N, C-alpha and C positions, 0 to 999 in steps of 0.2 A: 504494499499499499503505499501511495505517496505520504510523505510527511505532514501532519496536520500541525498548524499554529494556531495560537489564541489572537482574536481581536484585543488589542491592547484595552485593559481596564473593563472588559465584559465579560471575560472567562468563557465567551463562545468560541468554538473551533471554525476555522475557515474550511471550505471545501476544498479537495485536491485540485480542482481546476483553477480555482481563485489563487491558491498557494501557489500553482504552477506558474499562472498569469505575472504573480507578483515577482517571483524569482526569476522572469524572463526579462525584467526593465532593462537590468545592466546590460544584457546581450545587446538589445537595439541602441544602446549608448556608446559601444566600443568603437574606438577613432582606429583600431588597427585590427589586421587579424590573430596576431596573436593574443591581443586582448579580447577578442571575440570569443577566442577558443578558452580563454580564462573564466569568462562569463559564462560560457556554455556549460564547463565543468561544474561551476557553482550552481547554476541552475539545475542541473542534472542531480545534484546532491541534496539541495533544499527543495526543489520540487517531486524528486522521484526516490529520493533515499538512495542514490548510486554514490557511492562513495569514490569510483572511480569511472571517469569518462574519458574516450579517446576520439578526439575530431579527427577526421581524415578530409583531405581536398581531392577532388579527381583532376588527372591531367586530361590531356586531349586521346590518349589511349584506352582511357577508361579506367586505368589503374588509380588506387586510392593512396595516399600518401598521408602519414601520421604527422600532424601540427603540434609542438609543444605550447603551453599555455606561457604568457608572458611573467605571471607572478612568481615569486620563489615557492609559496607555499603549494600552490598547484605542480609546480615541477617538482617538487619534493615527493607529492603525493605519486605523480607517474613514475618517479624512481623508485619507490618503494614496491609497487606493483610489478615494475619490470625486474627488480631484486628477487621477487617471488618465483619468477621463472627460471631465474638463473642465466638467463640471456635475455637481450632485447627483441621481442617477438615483432617489432615493427621497424626493423633496421633497415628494410629496404620498402619499396611498394608492393601493396598487395594486390595483385593480378587475380580478378573474378575467374579468369579462364583456368585457375588453378585451385580455387577455394569456392566451393560449390555453395557455401553459406554466404560468402561474401556476395556472389553472382545473384542468388536468392533474393537478397536483402536489395541489391540494387536496381533489379528487374521487375520488381513488385513494389507496391504502394503500401505494404503492411509491414510494419515490424519482423524480424524473424527472431525468435524464441530459440535458445540452444543452453545447454550445459556447457559451464566455463571450461570445464575439460574437453567437452567435444569442438568447442569452436576454436580452442588453442593447439590442439592435438597436431593439427597440419603444419602448424608455425614452429613447435618446439619439441615436438614428440608427446608421447602419450605418457610418459613417466615424468616429465617435467611439467605437462598441464595437469595432471592428476595432482601432483605435489603444489602446485600454485594455488588450486583450488580449494584444498585442505588449508594451507598456510593463510589464504586471505580470508577464508572463511566466507566466500561469495559463489555459491554454485550455479547461478542464473547470469545469464548475458542476454542481451537485446541488441541486435544490430538493423539499423534502418537508415535508408536514404535521407540525405539532406536535400530537398528538392522543393522547389516553389515556382507557380504558374509555367509548371511542365519544363523546368530547367534544373538539372541535377547538377549538384557542385559537390558532391562528396557525401560521406555518411559519418554516423556516430555509432560508437560502440559502449554500452554501460554494463558495468559488473554488480550486481545486488544480490542480496542475500535472500528476497522472496520476490514472487512473481508482482508485476505491477498491471494497469490497464492498458492495453496495447493502445489506446487512443490517447493517452496521455504521453506516450513515447512519441507518438507520431506529431502531437501538438507540439513538443518540445523540438522536435525535427524541424517541423514547418518554419517554426520562429527564428531558427538559428540559420537555416536556409536563407529565410527574407533577409535576415539582417545582414548575411554575408553578401548577398547579392546586391543590396543596398549601398555597401560598403566599397565593394567593387566597382558599382558605375560611380561612385562620388570620387575614387582614386583616379579612375580612368579620365573623368571629367577635370578633375584637376591637372593632370599629369600629362594629358594628350588631348584634352578636349578644345581644341581651337575651333572657335563659333565664327559663324558670317556675321560681321559685325551690323549690316542692315538688317537682317532678318532674325538676330538673337537664336540661330540654331546652329547646330554641328554644321560645319563647312563640309565640301565636297569630299575633301580627303578624309576628314575624320568620319564622315558618312560612309565611305568605302572601307574604311577600317573596320566598322562596326557590322557592315554587310558581310563582309570574309567572314567576320567571326561567327555569324548568325548562319550562313551559309554550312560552315566547318561543322557546327554544332548538330544542325538540322541534318546534314549528311550522315554524322556518326549515329544518332539515332533514327535513321530512317523516316524522319518527319517532313512535310511541307513547309515551306515559307515563302512569304510573297514580298513584292514592292508595289507600291502604288506612286505614280508619279503625276504631280500637277503642274503646268505651266501656263503662264500668262503669255499670249502670243501678242498682244499688244503693248507691251511695257516700253519700249523705246520710243514709240510714238506718243506715249502718255507723257515720258520724260521730256520729250520735245516741246510738247503741248503746255504741259501743267509745271513742268520744272521736276526736279530730282527729289525736294524735300517732300511734296505732297506724293508723288508716286511712290517712294519709299516708304511712306506712312500707309498706304493702301497696301502694300506689299505685306508690311509686318501685319496689317489687320486679317490678311489673308491664312497666314501663318499661326494666327491666335485661333481664328476659326479652325482649322485643322486639328490643332491641339487640343482644343475643348472637345472634340468630339472622336480623338483617338482613344484607344485603350491604352491602360497605364504600361504595359508590356511593350507598346510599339515606339519607335525611334524615329523621330523627324528632323530632317536636315536639308541642307540647300541643294537644289538641282539647278545647274548651269548658274546663269544670273537673274533668273525670271520665274522660278517656280519652288517646288519643294518636292522631297522623295521621302516617303514614309515605309520603313521597314516594318511589315506585318507579320510579327513572329508568329510561327506556327499556322498561317492562316491557309486554307487551302485554295484553289483556283476559284472555287465557287464562293468561297468566303470573300477572296480577295476582289471578285465580281461586286459584291454586295457592298464590301466597304467602298469600293470605288465609286459606286454609284450614290451612296449616302455621304462622302466626303465632298464628293462633286456638287451635290443640292448646298450642302452647307457653304461650300467655298463661294457658291455665285450670289451668295447674300453679303458677302464682304463688303464693307462700306466704312466710310470715315465718320465716325460720331460727329453729329451736328454739323457735318459739312457737306452739303448736297449740291456738288459741282456738276453741271450737265457735261454729260461725256468721259467725266472721271471714274471709269468703271473698268474692270479687267476682264479681258476676252480669253476663256478659260479652255483647256482642254485636258482629258484626264486618260491613262493607262495604267495598265497593271501587268505583272507577269508573275508566276509562281515557279519556284524550283521544287522537285527537278524535271518537271513536265514540260517547262518552257525553255529549261536550261539550268546548268548546273554553275555557272560563274556568273560573276556580276555584270559582265559585260553582254553577254547572252540575255539577260534579265533584262536590261535598260533598252538592249534593240527589239524585244518585243514588246514593251511597255511603249516605247515610242513609235511601233508601229499601230498599234493600239491608241495611243495618243492622237495621231492624226487621221484617225478613219472620217469618214465624210459626216456620219451623224452621232449624235450622243449616245443613241441606243447601240450604234455599232462599237464605239468607244469600251463600253463595258460590257458585252455581250459575252 
């Protein structure tokens, strides 16, 4: 059972989910991955009564590597567990192809339960695994994937004395994964996040990097992903007639409209000098067509607030493409999207 705590001054017990949620707050506040791992270990102990937690991050080949926590207290805890086995069971990356329990945990959406001895036997041998289970007094392990919004980033392994509700293990994993993805995106935005100054979105180079990453991930997990491209065909004429200031404001308004009606997991960036590209994460061809229609309808409503200038409006075209059906590279996807953009009728553009 998860550890229960009392409400200060009342003597009443918090339910296990409330205990779990309160213990997860530091996970979302972590500023580095090492401290996120540290906070995750603390949350596992306080929320699930798991004295030892091991967090793994996944590489592009699907293998998982153990990450050490930042704080001395948690590091010493890891070392105590390692000493019980007589050797470090996580000295290398864990390959799911060689470890059925790891493969099962990564491929399913439910936590995998095993005895501590059974899990560690392939890593350190049966005698050492049995010895460690007895020495630690923790006969139960749970392993589950760290996954959020369809993106798997790793796994967490919990050592404990008693069984727990698997849904609570899953809740812990989902929050850790969400915090890790947000932290990674924050780091990318700071380190590589060059923006288009006019449109206040990722520039074309940065968007290309994001698209390459998403295509690699989609290919690895055999999933679809799409792009949607919207371009203003009369931007140069508007700049000549109304000036750059008003025209750029209108272009910014278009980006705001697109962002308002995008999903949280989608990425928006610049397209050439006159439009936007959206990476529609895990969107099928049919889903991309629906998204293109919706975004096109909202984009046509782009106006400058309180400034009704006759003729100051964008003439838009929209196109989409889906990997792997329309191609497996960014160049191939943009080529298909551009062909659809310049179809003669709107119905043909998003058919």
